[in-house]
C-alpha positions as CSV (number, residue, x, y, z in Angstrom):
1,M,-38.9,21.4,0.6
2,T,-40.5,21.9,-2.8
3,S,-38.6,21.0,-6.0
4,N,-38.3,23.6,-8.7
5,L,-38.4,20.9,-11.3
6,P,-40.6,21.7,-14.3
7,S,-43.7,19.5,-14.4
8,E,-43.0,18.5,-17.9
9,R,-39.9,16.6,-16.7
10,K,-41.8,14.4,-14.3
11,P,-42.8,11.7,-16.8
12,A,-39.2,11.4,-17.8
13,I,-38.2,10.9,-14.1
14,I,-40.9,8.3,-13.5
15,A,-39.6,6.5,-16.6
16,A,-36.0,6.8,-15.2
17,L,-37.0,5.1,-12.0
18,A,-38.7,2.4,-14.0
19,G,-35.5,2.0,-16.0
20,G,-33.7,1.1,-12.8
21,W,-36.1,-1.7,-11.9
22,V,-36.1,-3.1,-15.5
23,A,-32.3,-3.0,-16.0
24,D,-31.8,-4.8,-12.6
25,A,-34.3,-7.5,-13.3
26,A,-33.1,-7.9,-16.9
27,S,-29.5,-8.5,-15.6
28,L,-30.3,-10.9,-12.7
29,G,-30.0,-14.2,-14.6
30,L,-26.3,-13.6,-15.5
31,H,-25.3,-11.5,-12.6
32,W,-21.8,-12.1,-11.3
33,L,-20.8,-14.2,-14.3
34,Y,-17.4,-12.8,-15.2
35,N,-16.8,-14.6,-18.4
36,S,-18.1,-12.5,-21.3
37,P,-17.7,-15.3,-23.9
38,R,-19.8,-17.6,-21.7
39,I,-22.4,-14.9,-21.3
40,L,-22.6,-14.6,-25.1
41,E,-22.8,-18.4,-25.4
42,V,-25.7,-18.6,-22.9
43,G,-27.6,-15.5,-23.7
44,G,-26.7,-14.6,-27.3
45,E,-27.4,-11.1,-28.4
46,T,-30.5,-11.0,-26.2
47,P,-29.3,-12.0,-22.7
48,E,-32.0,-10.1,-20.8
49,F,-34.4,-11.7,-18.3
50,L,-32.8,-15.2,-18.2
51,P,-33.9,-17.2,-15.2
52,P,-31.0,-17.5,-12.7
53,K,-29.4,-21.0,-13.2
54,A,-26.2,-22.4,-11.6
55,D,-25.5,-24.2,-14.9
56,Y,-24.5,-20.9,-16.5
57,F,-21.5,-20.8,-14.2
58,D,-20.1,-24.3,-14.7
59,G,-16.5,-24.2,-15.7
60,V,-16.0,-20.5,-15.7
61,F,-15.3,-17.8,-13.1
62,G,-18.3,-16.3,-11.4
63,Y,-20.5,-16.5,-8.3
64,F,-24.1,-17.9,-8.5
65,A,-25.9,-15.9,-5.8
66,H,-29.5,-16.0,-6.8
67,E,-30.7,-19.5,-6.3
68,G,-34.5,-19.5,-6.0
69,K,-35.0,-16.3,-7.8
70,Q,-37.1,-16.2,-11.0
71,S,-37.0,-14.3,-14.2
72,G,-38.3,-10.8,-13.5
73,D,-37.1,-10.6,-9.9
74,V,-34.8,-7.9,-8.9
75,S,-31.5,-8.2,-7.0
76,H,-30.6,-7.2,-3.5
77,Y,-29.7,-3.8,-5.0
78,G,-33.3,-3.4,-6.1
79,A,-34.6,-4.6,-2.8
80,A,-32.5,-2.0,-1.0
81,T,-33.6,0.7,-3.3
82,G,-37.2,-0.2,-2.6
83,V,-36.6,0.2,1.2
84,L,-35.4,3.7,0.6
85,I,-38.4,4.5,-1.6
86,D,-40.7,3.1,1.1
87,S,-39.0,5.4,3.7
88,L,-39.3,8.5,1.5
89,L,-43.0,7.9,0.9
90,A,-43.7,7.2,4.5
91,S,-41.9,10.3,5.5
92,Q,-43.8,12.6,3.2
93,R,-41.1,12.4,0.5
94,E,-38.3,13.7,2.9
95,L,-35.2,11.7,3.8
96,D,-35.6,10.6,7.4
97,I,-32.4,8.7,8.3
98,R,-33.8,7.1,11.5
99,D,-36.8,5.8,9.5
100,Y,-34.6,4.6,6.7
101,Q,-32.3,2.8,9.2
102,R,-35.3,1.2,10.9
103,R,-36.8,0.0,7.6
104,F,-33.4,-1.3,6.4
105,R,-32.9,-3.3,9.5
106,S,-36.4,-4.6,9.5
107,F,-36.4,-5.6,5.9
108,F,-32.9,-7.3,5.7
109,G,-32.5,-8.4,9.3
110,P,-33.8,-11.5,11.1
111,G,-37.5,-12.0,10.5
112,G,-37.5,-9.5,7.6
113,Q,-39.0,-9.8,4.2
114,W,-35.8,-10.3,2.2
115,V,-34.9,-13.8,1.1
116,G,-31.7,-13.9,-0.9
117,F,-28.1,-12.8,-1.0
118,L,-26.8,-10.3,1.5
119,D,-23.8,-8.2,0.4
120,N,-21.0,-7.1,2.6
121,P,-22.2,-3.6,3.3
122,T,-25.6,-4.9,4.2
123,R,-24.3,-7.5,6.7
124,I,-21.9,-5.0,8.3
125,T,-24.6,-2.3,8.4
126,L,-27.0,-4.7,10.2
127,N,-24.2,-5.5,12.7
128,N,-23.4,-1.8,13.2
129,L,-27.0,-0.9,13.8
130,N,-27.2,-3.5,16.6
131,S,-23.9,-2.3,18.1
132,I,-24.9,1.3,18.0
133,E,-28.2,0.5,19.7
134,Q,-26.5,-1.5,22.4
135,N,-23.9,1.2,23.1
136,A,-26.8,3.7,23.3
137,I,-28.6,1.5,25.8
138,D,-25.5,1.1,27.9
139,Q,-24.9,4.8,28.1
140,A,-28.5,5.5,28.9
141,L,-28.6,3.1,31.8
142,A,-25.3,4.5,33.1
143,T,-26.9,7.9,33.5
144,A,-30.3,6.9,34.8
145,P,-31.5,9.4,37.4
146,T,-33.0,6.7,39.7
147,E,-31.2,3.7,41.1
148,L,-32.8,0.7,39.3
149,T,-32.6,-3.0,39.9
150,D,-31.2,-5.3,37.2
151,R,-34.8,-6.5,36.6
152,Q,-36.1,-2.9,36.3
153,Q,-33.4,-2.0,33.9
154,R,-34.2,-5.0,31.7
155,V,-38.0,-4.2,31.8
156,L,-37.5,-0.5,31.0
157,V,-35.3,-1.2,28.1
158,Q,-37.8,-3.6,26.7
159,K,-40.5,-1.0,27.2
160,V,-38.7,1.9,25.5
161,M,-37.0,0.1,22.6
162,P,-40.2,-0.1,20.3
163,Y,-40.5,3.6,20.6
164,T,-36.8,4.6,20.2
165,R,-36.8,2.6,17.0
166,R,-39.7,4.6,15.6
167,L,-39.9,7.9,17.3
168,S,-37.5,10.7,18.3
169,G,-37.2,13.7,20.5
170,D,-40.4,15.1,22.0
171,Q,-42.4,12.2,20.5
172,L,-41.0,9.8,23.0
173,A,-42.2,10.9,26.5
174,D,-45.9,10.2,26.4
175,P,-46.0,6.8,24.8
176,V,-43.0,5.6,26.9
177,R,-44.8,6.7,30.1
178,R,-48.0,4.9,29.1
179,A,-46.0,1.7,28.3
180,I,-44.2,1.7,31.6
181,D,-47.3,2.5,33.5
182,L,-48.7,-1.0,32.5
183,T,-46.0,-2.5,34.8
184,Y,-44.7,0.3,37.1
185,H,-47.0,3.0,38.5
186,E,-44.2,4.8,40.4
187,T,-43.5,8.2,38.9
188,E,-39.7,8.0,39.5
189,I,-39.5,4.7,37.5
190,Q,-41.6,6.1,34.7
191,E,-39.3,9.2,34.5
192,A,-36.3,7.0,34.6
193,G,-37.7,5.2,31.6
194,V,-38.3,8.5,29.8
195,H,-34.7,9.5,30.5
196,I,-33.5,6.1,29.1
197,A,-35.5,6.6,26.0
198,R,-34.3,10.1,25.4
199,A,-30.7,9.1,26.1
200,I,-30.9,6.2,23.7
201,D,-32.3,8.5,21.1
202,Q,-29.5,11.0,21.5
203,H,-26.8,8.3,21.1
204,L,-28.1,6.6,18.0
205,H,-25.8,7.5,15.0
206,P,-26.9,8.2,11.4
207,E,-23.6,6.9,10.0
208,S,-24.2,3.2,10.4
209,G,-22.6,2.0,7.3
210,A,-19.6,-0.3,6.5
211,D,-16.3,1.1,5.5
212,D,-17.0,-0.2,2.0
213,L,-16.2,1.0,-1.6
214,Q,-18.8,-1.1,-3.4
215,L,-21.9,-0.5,-5.6
216,P,-24.5,-0.3,-2.8
217,A,-23.3,3.2,-2.3
218,V,-24.6,4.4,-5.7
219,S,-27.4,2.0,-6.4
220,K,-29.7,3.9,-4.1
221,V,-29.2,7.4,-5.6
222,A,-31.9,7.3,-8.3
223,P,-34.9,7.8,-5.9
224,L,-33.0,10.5,-4.1
225,V,-32.4,12.3,-7.4
226,A,-36.0,11.8,-8.3
227,R,-37.1,13.5,-5.1
228,Y,-34.5,16.2,-4.9
229,C,-33.8,16.8,-8.6
230,G,-32.6,20.3,-9.2
231,S,-32.3,21.1,-5.5
232,D,-29.2,22.4,-3.8
233,Q,-30.0,19.9,-1.0
234,L,-29.4,16.9,-3.3
235,L,-25.8,16.1,-2.6
236,E,-26.3,16.6,1.2
237,K,-29.2,14.1,1.1
238,V,-27.2,11.7,-1.0
239,E,-24.2,11.7,1.4
240,A,-26.5,11.2,4.4
241,A,-28.3,8.2,2.8
242,V,-25.0,6.6,1.6
243,R,-23.4,6.8,5.0
244,V,-26.3,4.6,6.3
245,T,-24.8,1.6,4.4
246,N,-21.3,2.9,3.1
247,H,-19.6,5.1,5.7
248,N,-16.6,5.8,3.5
249,D,-15.5,9.1,2.0
250,E,-14.5,7.7,-1.4
251,A,-17.8,5.8,-1.7
252,V,-19.6,9.1,-0.9
253,A,-17.7,10.9,-3.6
254,W,-18.6,8.3,-6.3
255,A,-22.2,8.5,-5.1
256,K,-22.2,12.2,-5.6
257,C,-20.7,11.6,-9.1
258,A,-23.5,9.2,-10.0
259,A,-26.2,11.5,-8.5
260,T,-24.9,14.5,-10.4
261,L,-25.1,12.5,-13.6
262,L,-28.6,11.5,-13.0
263,D,-29.6,14.9,-11.8
264,Q,-28.4,16.5,-15.0
265,L,-30.2,13.9,-17.2
266,F,-33.4,14.0,-15.1
267,Q,-33.5,17.7,-15.8
268,G,-33.1,17.1,-19.5
269,K,-29.5,18.3,-19.9
270,P,-27.4,16.9,-22.8
271,V,-25.5,13.7,-22.1
272,E,-22.0,15.1,-22.7
273,G,-22.6,18.0,-20.3
274,A,-24.1,15.7,-17.7
275,L,-21.1,13.4,-17.8
276,Q,-18.7,16.3,-17.5
277,A,-20.6,17.8,-14.6
278,A,-20.6,14.4,-12.8
279,K,-16.9,13.8,-13.5
280,A,-16.0,16.7,-11.3
281,F,-17.0,14.7,-8.2
282,A,-15.1,11.5,-9.2
283,P,-12.1,10.4,-7.1
284,N,-10.5,9.3,-10.4
285,Q,-11.4,11.6,-13.2
286,E,-8.7,10.2,-15.6
287,S,-10.4,6.7,-15.7
288,L,-13.7,8.4,-16.6
289,D,-12.0,10.3,-19.4
290,K,-10.5,7.1,-20.8
291,A,-13.9,5.4,-20.5
292,M,-15.6,8.0,-22.5
293,S,-13.0,8.1,-25.2
294,G,-13.4,6.1,-28.4
295,A,-16.1,6.2,-31.1
296,S,-18.1,3.1,-30.4
297,L,-19.7,1.0,-27.6
298,D,-17.6,-1.9,-26.4
299,A,-18.6,-2.7,-22.9
300,V,-16.6,-6.0,-22.9
301,S,-13.4,-4.1,-23.6
302,A,-14.4,-1.6,-20.9
303,G,-14.7,-4.4,-18.5
304,D,-11.3,-5.7,-19.5
305,D,-9.8,-2.3,-19.0
306,F,-11.4,-1.1,-15.8
307,G,-12.7,-4.3,-14.1
308,R,-16.1,-6.0,-13.6
309,T,-16.3,-6.3,-9.9
310,C,-18.5,-4.5,-7.4
311,Y,-15.9,-1.9,-6.5
312,L,-16.8,1.7,-7.5
313,H,-13.5,2.5,-9.1
314,E,-14.1,-0.4,-11.6
315,A,-17.9,0.0,-12.0
316,M,-18.1,3.8,-12.6
317,P,-15.9,3.9,-15.7
318,V,-17.9,1.1,-17.2
319,I,-21.1,3.0,-16.4
320,F,-19.7,6.2,-18.0
321,H,-18.6,4.2,-21.1
322,I,-22.0,2.7,-21.7
323,V,-24.0,5.9,-21.0
324,N,-21.7,7.9,-23.3
325,H,-21.7,5.4,-26.2
326,A,-25.0,3.5,-26.1
327,D,-27.7,5.0,-28.4
328,S,-30.7,3.3,-26.8
329,Y,-31.9,1.8,-23.6
330,T,-31.9,-1.7,-24.9
331,R,-28.4,-1.5,-26.3
332,A,-27.2,-0.1,-22.9
333,V,-28.7,-2.9,-20.9
334,R,-27.5,-5.6,-23.2
335,A,-24.0,-4.1,-23.3
336,N,-24.0,-4.0,-19.5
337,I,-25.0,-7.7,-19.2
338,H,-22.5,-8.8,-21.9
339,C,-19.7,-6.9,-19.9
340,G,-20.3,-9.3,-17.1
341,G,-19.6,-9.1,-13.4
342,D,-21.7,-6.9,-11.2
343,S,-24.2,-6.0,-13.9
344,C,-27.1,-5.6,-11.5
345,G,-25.3,-3.0,-9.4
346,R,-24.3,-1.0,-12.5
347,S,-27.9,-1.2,-13.7
348,W,-29.0,1.3,-11.1
349,V,-27.1,4.1,-12.8
350,I,-27.3,2.9,-16.4
351,G,-31.0,2.1,-16.4
352,P,-32.2,5.4,-14.9
353,A,-29.8,7.4,-17.1
354,M,-30.8,5.8,-20.3
355,A,-34.5,5.9,-19.5
356,A,-34.2,9.6,-18.6
357,I,-32.7,10.2,-22.1
358,H,-34.9,7.9,-24.2
359,G,-38.1,7.4,-22.2
360,V,-40.5,4.5,-22.6
361,G,-42.0,2.7,-25.5
362,D,-40.4,4.2,-28.5
363,E,-37.6,2.7,-30.6
364,K,-34.9,3.8,-28.2
365,G,-36.7,3.8,-24.9
366,I,-37.6,1.0,-22.4
367,P,-39.5,-1.6,-24.4
368,L,-43.1,-2.0,-23.0
369,S,-42.6,-5.7,-23.0
370,W,-39.7,-5.4,-20.7
371,L,-41.7,-3.3,-18.2
372,A,-44.3,-6.1,-18.1
373,R,-41.6,-8.7,-17.2
374,V,-40.6,-7.1,-13.9
375,R,-42.3,-9.0,-11.0
376,G,-44.3,-6.5,-9.0
377,G,-43.9,-3.9,-11.7
378,A,-47.3,-2.3,-11.1
379,T,-46.4,-1.6,-7.5
380,R,-42.9,-0.3,-8.5
381,L,-44.5,2.1,-11.0
382,A,-47.1,3.3,-8.6
383,E,-44.4,4.1,-6.0
384,A,-42.3,6.0,-8.6
385,E,-45.4,8.0,-9.6
386,A,-46.1,8.8,-5.9
387,L,-42.5,9.8,-5.3
388,V,-42.2,12.1,-8.3
389,K,-45.7,13.6,-8.3
390,G,-46.0,14.0,-4.5
391,T,-48.9,11.7,-3.8
392,W,-48.2,9.5,-0.9
393,A,-49.8,7.8,2.2
394,T,-48.0,7.7,5.5
395,D,-48.0,4.2,7.1
């Protein structure tokens, strides 16, 4: 699928992806501190890029989740976004749900790269992926065409699982036969193994997510919008990706709302029109109308009115308030941090939105000094460029 996006918008979209990484990292030090006066006391008017410290949370309500992280690190939201970007690049910029699930499980599961907090949707998704796989194995063994001993069943499952986790359909038969032939030369056992592999493949489900209404549903949409910007496939792709971690209709609706907002802004549409277009997908349009009302930016009051937690019905009005009222990327990020609560989760809509509007380096865009403070920023930018420009390498 080729996007119809004009080439002159690509730098803005690359900047928008960078805006997500920067806003997330900038918010990490005070993430999940719910007391706005304490945030102002600790961070002053420039609360960005503080190193995470438990001391900030002493005596006030909050949850210190990022022990061991350093200034410039991204949260688990950024880590999950990176998994999706890796999958898109490895799949020639197309959303491959099986590949995304495999990478998600490998990255966040036992022995994976992630060290840090795991949110509820991630934990449940990992459990669901294990359960879905085991159920698929049970159904495959129950329909095997050859009577197999318990030992043969165990060995065949061990043989086929590395392939069912990476391949699908017609790709399975040849490598599975070769793997089984290392142990069993009998044709009927090899064909039983191929049957098991194909049956497992057919019973793996793309909807592996938790029944959950929190921000992981929308924090992943920026790279999908970057890839499918202006395409009539965008919302279909968003729903498929969201249901990997958040298998909930209301969460999908909020994700479509966030994706439409970013899609409009990535295309260069005016902010007011983008907000109105996105609002049409919201489960609660009245809260968004209220959030966009008023003449000035007051994210702390927005947090008081709508809530500061990870739930989408609280976070999305705060996001709409900030995007509608902030006049620069810096003001938006600082307002989001001062609001408190799940600032990192909200960052993955606010950051890309404001960077798409204001770009990088000028008075209202992402400060170049902030870009330099994101750990691993060079890799992040290279991936953003590859995703938007269509230069990638399959791993």
